[in-house]
C-alpha positions as a printed NumPy array, in Angstrom:
array([[ 86.246,   5.098, 146.511],
       [ 85.717,   8.432, 145.621],
       [ 84.166,   7.532, 142.265],
       [ 81.933,   5.19 , 143.732],
       [ 80.786,   7.592, 146.5  ],
       [ 79.717,  10.624, 143.953],
       [ 77.655,   8.472, 141.749],
       [ 75.881,   6.924, 144.841],
       [ 75.414,  10.751, 145.629],
       [ 74.396,  11.475, 141.831],
       [ 71.985,   8.368, 142.234],
       [ 70.311,   9.457, 145.544],
       [ 69.72 ,  13.122, 144.14 ],
       [ 67.813,  11.791, 140.884],
       [ 65.331,  10.106, 143.104],
       [ 64.162,  13.765, 144.444],
       [ 61.389,  15.934, 142.643],
       [ 63.512,  18.882, 142.185],
       [ 65.913,  17.033, 140.356],
       [ 62.898,  14.949, 138.324],
       [ 61.286,  18.962, 137.753],
       [ 64.766,  19.803, 136.139],
       [ 64.967,  16.951, 134.122],
       [ 61.831,  17.033, 132.555],
       [ 62.468,  20.498, 130.973],
       [ 65.416,  19.384, 129.746],
       [ 64.088,  16.245, 128.43 ],
       [ 61.695,  18.348, 126.225],
       [ 64.654,  20.59 , 125.13 ],
       [ 66.576,  17.636, 124.288],
       [ 63.441,  16.378, 122.41 ],
       [ 63.197,  19.485, 120.411],
       [ 66.726,  19.382, 119.152],
       [ 66.659,  15.891, 118.381],
       [ 63.474,  16.871, 116.185],
       [ 65.384,  19.592, 114.347],
       [ 68.429,  17.715, 113.862],
       [ 66.373,  14.907, 112.043],
       [ 63.801,  16.795, 110.061],
       [ 66.01 ,  19.657, 109.04 ],
       [ 69.642,  18.072, 108.849],
       [ 71.371,  20.507, 111.321],
       [ 73.855,  17.607, 111.454],
       [ 75.978,  19.259, 108.572],
       [ 76.067,  22.8  , 107.508],
       [ 75.063,  23.406, 103.972],
       [ 76.941,  26.504, 103.734],
       [ 80.467,  27.99 , 104.466],
       [ 80.991,  30.921, 106.774],
       [ 79.265,  31.666, 110.239],
       [ 76.345,  34.214, 108.994],
       [ 75.421,  31.245, 106.584],
       [ 74.966,  28.51 , 108.762],
       [ 73.412,  31.054, 111.742],
       [ 70.785,  31.855, 108.779],
       [ 70.522,  28.048, 108.078],
       [ 69.75 ,  27.671, 112.04 ],
       [ 67.346,  30.368, 111.975],
       [ 65.442,  28.885, 108.849],
       [ 65.897,  25.46 , 110.605],
       [ 64.045,  26.778, 114.034],
       [ 61.519,  28.117, 111.995],
       [ 60.633,  24.952, 109.985],
       [ 60.233,  22.904, 113.535],
       [ 58.264,  25.726, 114.891],
       [ 55.525,  25.315, 111.298],
       [ 56.002,  21.418, 111.737],
       [ 55.191,  21.734, 115.642],
       [ 52.124,  23.908, 114.904],
       [ 50.836,  21.768, 112.335],
       [ 50.913,  18.833, 114.62 ],
       [ 49.229,  20.811, 117.2  ],
       [ 46.242,  22.213, 114.963],
       [ 46.188,  18.791, 113.395],
       [ 46.132,  17.044, 116.652],
       [ 48.698,  14.361, 115.014],
       [ 51.871,  13.38 , 115.996],
       [ 54.706,  14.067, 113.572],
       [ 55.224,  11.241, 111.704],
       [ 58.572,   9.414, 113.232],
       [ 61.971,   9.285, 111.003],
       [ 62.631,   6.111, 108.428],
       [ 65.639,   4.578, 108.044],
       [ 67.667,   4.39 , 105.266],
       [ 67.055,   0.644, 105.1  ],
       [ 63.239,   1.31 , 104.956],
       [ 63.749,   4.368, 102.554],
       [ 65.749,   1.483, 100.338],
       [ 63.202,  -1.276, 100.602],
       [ 60.579,   1.443,  99.607],
       [ 62.052,   2.648,  96.56 ],
       [ 62.787,  -1.231,  95.263],
       [ 59.248,  -2.38 ,  95.837],
       [ 57.692,   0.791,  94.327]])
């Protein structure tokens, strides 16, 4: 019963404008993190050791910034990620 009440309270809070404003900021940040993961391969560290992994993250952040600047300057969206199956079909038909 307590869980149901907490869920109802959370759903009611989600309908307020202040919650929507906070979530809009979070959605933007999550989109950027997802873009960094997809474009730069941050899901797996390429190196061992914390200093090297931190350097990889810094380079990945710089790469995402350059990609976003290019998209802004050319007024074109970033190309969506292609799935492994689509890439395989491109190789087989080419």
